[in-house]
Phi, psi and omega in degrees: 000149179277122181281161179293331177293321178294325178296319178298316181297323180291323180290340178281344175285159179298324181291321179294318177298320180293320177295322178294321179295319178296319179299316177296318181297320180292320181294316180297317180293315178292328179291322178293323181290321180292330179282329181285327186296316176295324181292319180294324180292322178290326178294320179299316177299318179296321180293323178294325182266359182282136174232355181241126176270174182289314186252354182222146182237134181251133182290316182263136179287151182269119177271154178294147182299138179221147180289340181267000183289130181244345183284141181287155181288155182298143181283168180285351180290334185271358180270125179286148180293151181287140180236143178261128179263120178281141182293136174089331183261329180080357182272146180246139176248139180289143180262118180282123181295140180275133178274150180293145181297143180286146182297147180288127180294135182227136176257110182250127178210163180271111182285341179294331180280334184277334181275133179290145179288137180297138180250148182277126182294151180285314180236114185211167178230122185293170178298142171084019179273151179256124177253114181281129185230169178228131181285133181247001173225155182277135182244124176243146174278133179200185178284344181275154176277101182281129178288150174245120184241123179222173176230138176291124184268335184231143175294144178245118184249154173212116182053046175078005180247138179281114183266305179238108182281159175295143182096355177291138180278140173237134183233134179213186179233136179272152177276148180269010179237093181284156173244109183057238182256025179246146173250122176283167181229165173288159179277350185255128182232159179234126175261127176243115184274174183299325182274007176092359175295149182234144179216120176273130181228165173251140181184184180214154183272135176239156182286139173245107188232077175278157176269124181299142178062015178223150178272048179219167183231153178291166183289338179274004182293128178093000177283158187290144174094162174273124181275128182228203182243141180274118182238129179291140178300321176228108182294338184258014185294315182294320179297320178296320181293320179292319180298320180295320179295320177295321177294321179296320178294318180296319180295325180292328176289337178281346181284130179270128180237156176232141187246129180248140180256132182276173181292329183254025174095356181277158180237150180225127179255124179231149178277146179274121180292145179162170183293328180293316179296320177296317177295319180294321178294321177296315178298319181294318181291321178295320179293322176298319177296318180293320181294318182296319180292322179294321180282335182261016180294137189290323181234075181286343187225155170214163186250134181235128174252112186287160174294150183094354179290132178268149181205164175260143167256105183276115184277126181251031175199173175278125179269113181250116181291342178294338179274354177282123183224166173288135184055044181289341180290344177289332185274354182275156176286129186297323185286347185247321189238334186291144180266098185262137172247144181297136181289140179284141183292146181281138180275000000 
């Protein structure tokens, strides 16, 4: 037989300690499993026999499902409504079940059937055509919106139909910000036909620069804007500025100065007081101010396009003659197509 002393000696060895650890671990694990099984079994029994819920009460007991059951399930009419118990009063208020929201009404239709099919116009001018015109009024750059009035010089045809006859009036607005010797134009133009019909179109003016007596054009032909001449606002402005600068220098020479030498080699220049010095200083200051104002003038030049200048009207839309009507400018939106001129001030 194994004595108690031998068992103690075995447990003190590393192997004995490991065996003791395994034995304790086995006891703890099996003990937890054995304790959970009866509790789970009791819970299952309670669930099978339960017929009353915490917040709802059923009149008929619920039997476990069976394949041979033929009785229908209880209807919702036998179910009592759920009640909320308020704290402290013990009274319960019925909870009204919420009905699902009604669907949002939607109108679904096929838009393809309601839209009319695009029709091809009978008389039209495609996008990007050039209409050659001649200016009949002189255009100058200024702060005012100068009108551009021209006449079509050549007939414009499309597929054997005369679209824009020669002599048709074109009306536009000049830009007040010239670029070099060019005057820009507004994008909205108005065509006035011989019979009084009006048609608003979008386009821009391009330079027409043919070489006389030759079937060639200059390199600037087709460039943007109306080409004109640069004219100085005051042709004698530079002469006046130079004369004022010379007068200022001459007045500075009339001022009498005296030079003093210091004890340590320094020099000091002082003006001799008197009427002659004061008059010369005043003339010098006035001449400098005049010269500065002449040179810093904001608009020393402006651009002028004389009447008779030819140009192209580059069309940036399809011109449909069916849209040309009598008094057609009334139907246009003023901010987009109407040609507005500033009202003259009342005297």
